[in-house]
C-alpha positions in Angstrom: -1.9 -2.2 37.1 0.4 -4.8 35.6 0.6 -4.4 31.9 2.5 -7.2 30.0 3.5 -6.7 26.4 4.7 -9.5 24.1 6.9 -8.1 21.4 9.4 -5.3 21.5 10.0 -4.1 17.9 7.5 -1.5 16.9 3.9 -1.7 18.3 5.2 -3.1 21.6 7.6 -0.3 22.5 5.1 2.4 21.3 2.4 0.9 23.5 4.7 0.6 26.5 6.1 4.1 26.4 2.8 5.8 25.7 1.1 3.8 28.5 3.8 4.6 31.0 3.4 8.3 30.3 -0.4 8.1 30.8 -0.2 5.6 33.7 3.1 6.4 35.5 2.2 4.1 38.4 1.6 1.1 36.2 4.1 -1.8 36.2 4.9 -2.3 32.5 7.0 -5.2 31.3 8.0 -6.0 27.7 9.3 -9.4 26.6 10.8 -10.4 23.3 12.4 -13.6 22.1 15.2 -11.8 20.3 18.2 -10.0 21.8 18.0 -7.0 19.5 14.8 -5.0 20.0 13.0 -1.8 19.0 14.7 -1.4 15.6 13.5 0.1 12.4 12.9 -3.0 10.4 12.0 -1.0 7.2 15.6 0.3 7.3 17.2 -3.1 7.0 17.7 -2.9 3.2 19.4 0.5 3.7 21.7 -1.1 6.4 22.7 -3.8 3.9 23.2 -1.2 1.1 25.5 0.9 3.3 23.2 3.9 3.4 22.9 3.2 7.1 26.5 2.3 8.0 26.0 0.7 11.5 23.1 -1.6 12.5 23.0 0.2 15.8 21.6 3.3 14.0 18.4 1.3 13.4 18.1 0.9 17.1 19.0 4.5 18.1 16.8 7.4 19.0 16.9 10.7 17.1 19.1 11.9 20.0 21.6 9.1 19.7 20.6 6.7 22.5 20.4 2.9 21.8 17.0 1.4 22.5 18.0 -1.6 24.6 16.9 -3.0 28.0 18.8 -0.3 29.9 17.3 2.5 27.9 13.7 1.3 28.4 14.2 0.8 32.1 16.1 3.9 32.9 14.7 6.4 30.4 11.2 5.0 30.0 10.5 3.2 33.2 9.6 0.0 31.4 11.1 -3.3 32.4 12.3 -5.2 29.3 13.4 -8.8 29.1 14.9 -10.1 25.9 15.5 -13.7 24.8 12.2 -14.6 26.5 9.6 -16.5 24.5 5.9 -16.4 25.2 4.5 -20.0 25.3 0.9 -19.8 26.4 -1.8 -17.5 27.8 -3.9 -18.6 30.8 -6.8 -16.2 30.4 -8.6 -17.5 33.5 -5.6 -17.1 35.8 -4.3 -14.1 33.8 -0.8 -15.3 33.5 1.6 -15.8 30.6 3.9 -18.8 30.5 7.3 -18.0 29.1 10.6 -19.7 28.4 13.8 -17.8 29.2 16.0 -18.8 26.3 19.2 -17.9 28.0 18.6 -20.1 31.1 16.2 -22.7 29.7 13.8 -22.0 32.6 10.0 -21.7 32.3 8.0 -19.3 34.4 4.7 -17.5 34.6 4.2 -13.8 34.4 1.0 -12.3 35.8 -0.9 -9.5 34.1 -3.9 -7.3 34.5 -3.8 -6.2 30.8 -1.9 -8.1 28.1 -0.8 -6.6 24.8 0.2 -8.9 21.9 2.6 -7.3 19.5 4.0 -10.5 18.1 4.5 -9.1 14.6 4.8 -11.2 11.4 7.2 -13.9 10.1 8.5 -14.2 6.5 7.0 -16.8 4.4 9.6 -19.6 3.9 9.0 -21.5 0.7 8.8 -25.3 1.5 11.3 -26.2 -1.2 14.1 -28.8 -1.4 17.3 -27.2 -0.1 15.6 -24.2 1.6 17.8 -24.7 4.7 21.2 -24.3 2.9 23.7 -21.8 4.0 23.4 -18.5 2.1 19.5 -18.6 2.0 17.9 -15.9 4.1 14.6 -14.4 4.9 14.6 -10.9 6.4 12.9 -11.8 9.6 15.0 -9.8 12.0 18.0 -7.4 12.4 20.1 -10.5 13.3 19.4 -11.9 9.8 20.4 -8.6 8.2 23.7 -8.6 10.1 24.3 -12.2 9.0 23.7 -11.2 5.3 26.0 -8.2 5.6 28.7 -10.5 7.1 28.4 -12.8 4.1 28.9 -9.8 1.9 31.8 -8.2 3.7 33.6 -11.6 3.9 33.0 -12.1 0.2 31.0 -15.3 0.5 28.4 -13.9 -1.9 29.0 -13.1 -5.6 25.7 -13.7 -7.3 22.3 -13.2 -5.7 18.7 -14.2 -6.4 15.7 -12.5 -4.8 12.5 -14.5 -4.6 9.6 -12.1 -4.8 9.2 -8.9 -6.7 7.5 -6.9 -3.9 8.8 -3.9 -2.1 11.3 -5.7 0.1 12.6 -7.7 -2.8 13.2 -4.6 -5.0 14.9 -2.7 -2.1 17.2 -5.7 -1.5 18.0 -6.0 -5.2 19.1 -2.4 -5.2 21.2 -2.8 -2.1 23.0 -5.8 -3.4 23.5 -4.5 -7.0 24.3 -0.9 -6.2 26.5 -1.1 -3.1 28.0 -4.6 -3.5 28.1 -4.9 -7.3 26.5 -8.3 -7.3 24.6 -9.6 -10.3 21.0 -9.8 -9.0 18.0 -11.7 -10.4 14.5 -11.2 -9.1 12.2 -14.2 -9.6 8.5 -13.2 -9.4 5.7 -15.7 -9.6 3.1 -13.3 -11.1 3.1 -11.4 -14.4 4.7 -8.2 -12.9 6.7 -6.8 -10.1 4.8 -5.1 -7.3 1.8 -7.3 -8.1 -1.5 -5.9 -6.9 0.1 -2.6 -5.9 0.8 -0.8 -9.2 -0.5 -1.0 -12.8 1.2 -3.2 -15.4 2.4 0.0 -17.1 4.1 1.4 -14.0 5.5 -2.1 -13.2 6.9 -2.2 -16.8 8.6 1.2 -16.3 10.2 0.0 -13.1 11.3 -3.3 -14.6 13.2 -1.5 -17.3 14.8 0.8 -14.8 16.0 -2.2 -12.7 17.4 -3.8 -15.8 19.2 -0.6 -16.7 20.9 -0.9 -13.3 21.9 -4.6 -13.8 19.0 -6.3 -12.1 17.4 -9.1 -14.1 13.7 -9.5 -13.6 12.0 -12.8 -14.4 8.2 -12.8 -14.1 5.7 -15.7 -14.5 8.3 -17.9 -13.0 8.5 -20.0 -9.8 11.4 -21.4 -7.8 11.3 -25.2 -7.4 14.5 -26.1 -5.5 18.0 -25.1 -4.4 21.3 -27.0 -4.9 24.4 -26.8 -2.8 28.2 -26.7 -3.4 30.6 -29.0 -1.6 30.5 -26.9 1.5 26.7 -26.9 2.0 26.2 -23.4 0.7 23.6 -22.7 -2.0 25.1 -22.5 -5.5 22.1 -22.7 -7.8 18.4 -21.8 -7.8 16.1 -24.0 -9.9 13.0 -22.6 -11.4 10.3 -24.0 -13.6 12.1 -22.5 -16.6 15.9 -22.4 -15.9 18.8 -22.8 -13.5 20.3 -19.7 -12.0 23.8 -19.6 -10.4 23.6 -18.0 -6.9 25.4 -18.1 -3.6 23.1 -15.7 -1.9 19.3 -16.1 -1.9 16.8 -13.7 -0.2 13.3 -15.0 0.2 11.0 -12.0 0.0 7.7 -13.8 -0.8 5.6 -12.0 1.8 4.9 -12.4 5.5 2.3 -14.1 7.7 1.0 -12.8 11.0 2.2 -14.4 14.2 -1.2 -15.2 15.7 -0.5 -18.7 17.1 -0.3 -17.5 20.7 -3.7 -15.8 20.4 -5.3 -18.8 18.6 -4.0 -21.3 21.2 -5.5 -19.1 23.9 -8.9 -19.2 22.3 -8.9 -15.6 21.0 -10.7 -14.8 17.8 -8.2 -15.2 14.9 -8.8 -14.8 11.2 -8.2 -17.6 8.6 -4.9 -16.0 7.6 -3.7 -16.2 11.2 -4.2 -12.5 12.1 -5.6 -11.6 15.4 -9.0 -10.0 15.2 -9.3 -6.7 17.0 -11.8 -3.9 17.3 -11.2 -0.2 16.6 -9.7 0.2 20.1 -7.2 -2.6 19.4 -9.1 -5.0 21.8 -9.1 -8.7 21.1 -12.1 -10.9 21.8 -10.9 -10.9 25.5 -11.4 -7.3 26.9 -8.2 -7.6 29.0 -6.0 -8.5 26.0 -5.0 -6.0 23.3 -3.1 -6.6 20.1 -1.3 -4.3 17.6 1.1 -4.3 14.7 1.8 -6.9 12.0 0.0 -9.6 13.9 -3.5 -8.0 13.6 -6.1 -7.7 10.9 -7.2 -4.1 10.1 -10.0 -2.6 8.1 -9.2 -1.4 4.5 -11.1 1.8 4.1 -11.6 1.4 0.4 -12.6 -2.3 0.1 -14.3 -2.5 3.5 -12.6 -5.8 4.1 -10.0 -6.8 6.7 -6.4 -7.1 5.6 -2.9 -7.2 6.9 -1.0 -3.9 7.2 2.7 -4.9 7.8 4.3 -1.5 8.1 6.1 0.1 11.0 4.2 3.3 10.6 0.9 1.5 11.0 2.2 -0.5 14.0 3.2 2.7 15.8 -0.2 4.3 15.3 -1.9 1.2 16.6 0.4 1.0 19.6 -0.6 4.5 20.6 -4.3 3.7 20.3 -3.8 0.5 22.4 -2.0 2.5 25.1 -4.7 5.2 25.2 -7.4 2.6 25.8 -5.3 0.9 28.5 -5.4 4.3 30.2 -9.1 4.8 29.7 -8.9 7.2 26.8 -11.3 6.0 24.1 -9.1 6.3 21.0 -9.7 4.4 17.8 -7.8 3.1 14.9 -10.3 3.2 12.1 -8.3 1.5 9.3 -5.9 2.2 6.5 -5.8 2.7 2.8 -2.5 0.9 2.0 -0.1 3.8 1.4 3.5 2.9 0.6 6.5 4.5 -1.0 10.0 3.2 -1.9 13.2 4.0 -3.7 14.6 2.0 -6.6 17.9 3.4 -7.8 17.0 6.7 -9.4 13.3 6.3 -9.2 10.7 6.7 -6.5 7.6 4.4 -6.6 4.5 4.9 -4.4 0.8 4.1 -4.2 -2.2 4.5 -1.9 -5.6 2.9 -2.1 -6.1 0.0 -4.4 -5.0 -0.9 -7.9 -7.3 -1.5 -10.8 -6.6 -5.3 -10.5 -7.7 -5.3 -6.9 -10.7 -3.1 -7.6 -12.0 -5.3 -10.3 -11.5 -8.4 -8.1 -13.5 -6.6 -5.4 -16.4 -5.9 -7.8 -15.8 -2.2 -8.4 -16.5 -0.9 -12.0 -13.0 0.4 -12.1 -11.1 2.5 -14.7 -7.6 4.0 -14.6 -6.3 7.3 -15.8 -2.6 7.6 -16.6 -1.1 11.1 -16.6 2.5 12.1 -17.5 3.6 15.6 -16.5 6.5 17.4 -14.9 6.7 17.3 -11.2 7.2 21.1 -11.0 6.9 23.9 -13.6 8.2 22.6 -16.9 10.4 25.7 -17.3 12.1 25.2 -13.9 15.6 23.7 -14.4 15.2 20.6 -12.2 11.8 19.6 -13.5 11.4 15.9 -14.2 8.6 13.7 -15.5 6.2 12.1 -13.1 3.8 9.3 -14.0 0.5 9.1 -12.0 -2.2 6.5 -12.4 -5.6 7.1 -10.8 -8.1 4.3 -10.3 -11.7 5.4 -10.1 -15.2 4.0 -9.9 -16.9 4.6 -13.3 -20.3 4.8 -11.8 -20.1 7.0 -8.7 -16.7 8.7 -9.6 -15.1 7.7 -6.2 -11.3 7.7 -6.4 -10.1 4.2 -5.3 -6.4 4.5 -5.6 -3.4 6.5 -6.9 0.0 5.1 -8.0 3.0 6.9 -9.3 6.7 6.9 -10.4 8.9 9.9 -10.2 12.3 11.3 -9.8 14.2 11.1 -6.4 13.0 13.6 -3.8 9.8 14.3 -2.1 7.6 15.1 -5.1 5.8 11.8 -5.4 5.6 11.5 -1.6 3.7 14.8 -1.5 1.1 13.6 -4.0 0.7 10.2 -2.5 0.2 11.7 1.0 -2.4 14.2 -0.3 -4.3 11.4 -2.0 -4.2 9.1 1.0 -6.2 11.4 3.1 -8.7 12.1 0.4 -9.2 8.4 -0.5 -9.7 7.6 3.2 -12.6 10.0 3.1 -14.0 8.5 -0.1 -13.3 11.6 -2.2 -14.5 11.9 -5.7 -12.7 12.8 -9.0 -14.0 16.3 -8.6 -12.5 16.6 -5.1 -9.1 15.7 -6.5 -9.6 18.0 -9.5 -10.3 21.0 -7.2 -7.8 20.1 -4.5 -5.9 23.2 -3.4 -2.1 22.5 -3.5 0.7 24.8 -2.6 2.3 26.3 -5.8 5.6 27.7 -6.7 7.6 26.8 -9.8 10.4 25.0 -7.9 7.8 22.6 -6.4 4.8 22.2 -8.7 3.0 23.4 -11.8 0.3 25.9 -11.6 -2.1 23.0 -12.5 -0.5 20.3 -10.4 -0.1 16.8 -11.8 -2.5 15.5 -9.1 -5.2 17.9 -10.4 -4.4 17.0 -14.0 -4.7 13.3 -13.4 -8.1 13.9 -11.9 -9.0 15.9 -15.1 -8.0 12.9 -17.2 -10.1 10.6 -15.0 -13.0 13.1 -15.4 -12.7 13.1 -19.2 -12.6 9.3 -19.2 -15.6 8.9 -16.9 -17.6 11.3 -19.0 -16.7 9.6 -22.3 -15.0 12.6 -23.7 -11.7 10.7 -23.8 -11.4 7.4 -25.5 -8.2 5.5 -25.0 -6.3 2.4 -25.9 -4.3 0.4 -23.4 -0.5 0.7 -23.8 0.0 -3.0 -24.0 -2.8 -3.5 -26.6 -1.0 -1.0 -28.7 2.3 -2.7 -28.2 0.8 -6.1 -29.1 -0.5 -4.6 -32.3 2.9 -3.1 -33.2 4.5 -6.4 -32.5 2.1 -8.3 -34.8 0.3 -10.1 -32.0 -3.0 -8.5 -32.7 -4.7 -7.7 -36.0 -6.5 -4.4 -36.2 -7.4 -1.9 -38.8 -5.4 0.9 -37.1 -3.2 3.7 -38.2 -1.0 5.8 -35.9 -1.3 9.5 -36.3 1.9 10.9 -34.9 1.2 14.4 -33.6 4.8 15.2 -32.6 7.3 17.2 -34.6 8.2 15.6 -37.9 11.8 14.7 -36.9 10.3 12.7 -34.0 8.0 10.8 -36.3 10.5 10.2 -39.1 12.1 7.0 -37.7 8.7 5.5 -37.4 7.6 6.5 -40.9 10.7 4.7 -42.2 10.2 1.6 -40.0 6.4 1.3 -40.2 5.3 3.0 -43.4 2.0 1.1 -43.5 1.1 1.9 -39.9 2.4 5.4 -39.3 1.3 8.9 -40.5 2.9 12.2 -39.4 0.5 15.0 -38.9 1.8 17.6 -36.4 -0.5 18.8 -33.7 -0.6 22.4 -35.0 -1.6 21.3 -38.5 -4.6 19.2 -37.6 -7.2 21.9 -38.2 -5.7 22.8 -41.6 -4.8 19.3 -42.8 -7.3 16.9 -41.2 -8.6 16.0 -44.7 -5.4 14.1 -45.2 -6.6 11.5 -42.6 -7.7 8.4 -44.4 -11.2 7.1 -43.9 -12.0 3.5 -42.9 -9.3 3.2 -40.2 -9.2 3.6 -36.5 -6.8 6.5 -35.9 -4.4 6.0 -33.0 -3.5 9.4 -31.8 0.1 9.6 -30.4 2.0 12.5 -28.8 4.5 12.5 -25.9 2.2 12.7 -23.0 -1.4 12.3 -24.5 -2.3 15.9 -23.8 -2.1 17.0 -27.4 -3.7 13.7 -28.5 -6.8 14.3 -26.3 -7.2 17.9 -27.7 -6.9 16.5 -31.3 -9.5 13.9 -30.5 -11.9 16.6 -29.4 -11.2 18.6 -32.6 -11.8 15.5 -34.8 -15.0 14.7 -32.9 -16.3 18.1 -33.8 -15.5 17.3 -37.4 -17.4 14.0 -37.1 -14.2 11.9 -37.3 -14.9 9.9 -34.2 -13.1 6.6 -34.8 -10.1 7.7 -32.8 -8.2 6.4 -29.7 -5.5 8.0 -27.6 -2.5 6.0 -26.3 -2.5 6.2 -22.5 0.9 7.5 -21.4 1.9 8.0 -25.0 5.5 8.2 -26.2 6.8 9.0 -22.7 5.7 5.6 -21.6 6.5 3.6 -24.7 10.1 4.8 -24.9 10.7 3.6 -21.3 9.4 0.0 -21.8 12.4 -1.4 -23.5 10.6 -2.2 -26.7 12.7 -3.8 -29.4 10.9 -1.8 -32.2 11.2 1.6 -30.6 14.2 3.4 -32.3 16.9 4.1 -29.7 17.9 7.3 -31.4 14.5 8.8 -30.5 15.1 8.5 -26.7 
């Protein structure tokens, strides 16, 4: 059997190596238009930051061998040809036309089975000046090497990142932390990580980036670039301002490379992604596809989406190889799990956000929980923020997002949630989930369980809440409401607010509510505030029993508010 694979970065090599193990007599050939192949693309920001010192490390195996043409031929038995570009598929003759970029010659390669692993391409904004020197899109390891060369040769002193998604944030950290560059992120939407995390978590992350010298501009679009006398970018123009920059990274998303498939008459989605079934077969039974170039089923929304992650590409590559060998494996879909580092924070999510859920027609609510990532008495404990999105009607958990301290704490919760969400688990499934416990690793009631308990109380109507940003808008005079804050914290924590907002703030410590509840004024909506909302919910229950029901709890409470960079929050309380 002749198996021909187009693309040699993630899905392609996985398909080739797995297929060769299952079909040792098969003649397997990989081609790729680039010289550098089989590298960890998700590691590029860490190569630029210096965490990965040498670009060859992104191409090496765990045992130190470089994944190049010789490696694939001698160690894997797979013929690999680089700098060869696929031009057209003749499905009737079962041949692939290619151009050898090193010789300029065109030839045809026969196949019995063809695998398309053509990946994705970065979206290049069609703006005046987008071809100037110093403007890059992270499309390959070659581009990353070029960026690092600019940095080491000190051709870059100020950077602008276009796009506040994961890659943009990782690149901002790399440039600011390692190279000390002033960095500005320009994001078109109202928040960073749009559609991935809640506005509250995005707000926490934004302030953390600013703390580390990264300016974040939202609701702003880039309109053009200008050049210096040497043809290098020197300024980024937006719809609101001009920003000095001699290094620009476009991180505005990716598009699937499905042109080869479309031109061959294969089924391709409107967004350009190749349509495959669960066995990674295209509309031609002799042609498979895997990786960033294909459309996959989202297990929460039931719709087909892109999944541009190396982890997903490798899983799909294995499934494609199995089916090439006659093993009926399937790739059933994904739930959109991701995790990333941003200076001293870890951010992750799985499933869908409330924004996406509402857009898809789910009656969605979100439950925000703040708790330590391990036993509160353990010396290294740190706060973690989890936000659970659920269906109000059927109690299905639709998504989970979080921010936490460096380490694997948030990763563990996201991974646990990913499997449950894929199986359409309910709030009760999360609340009763068994998790390993010891004080150095978790609380006796883990934050994942607690977040589900908050979601349960919300769904049942036992907990009534106010959105953090509605509360902020009222405090800043942007909303008129007949509200009064009841500060349940210690008196010394409430004192600065009593002085600053005497007409809006009342101190009544949590342990005095049962004795002093008669001090609460009638005729106002009471906004119950503590540090994490735990005490506030308990007080809400107490007041309900006393027929004082016009109360709301601030989601995330003071632990969130003090991290949003609010001008009215007294700094000495942090």
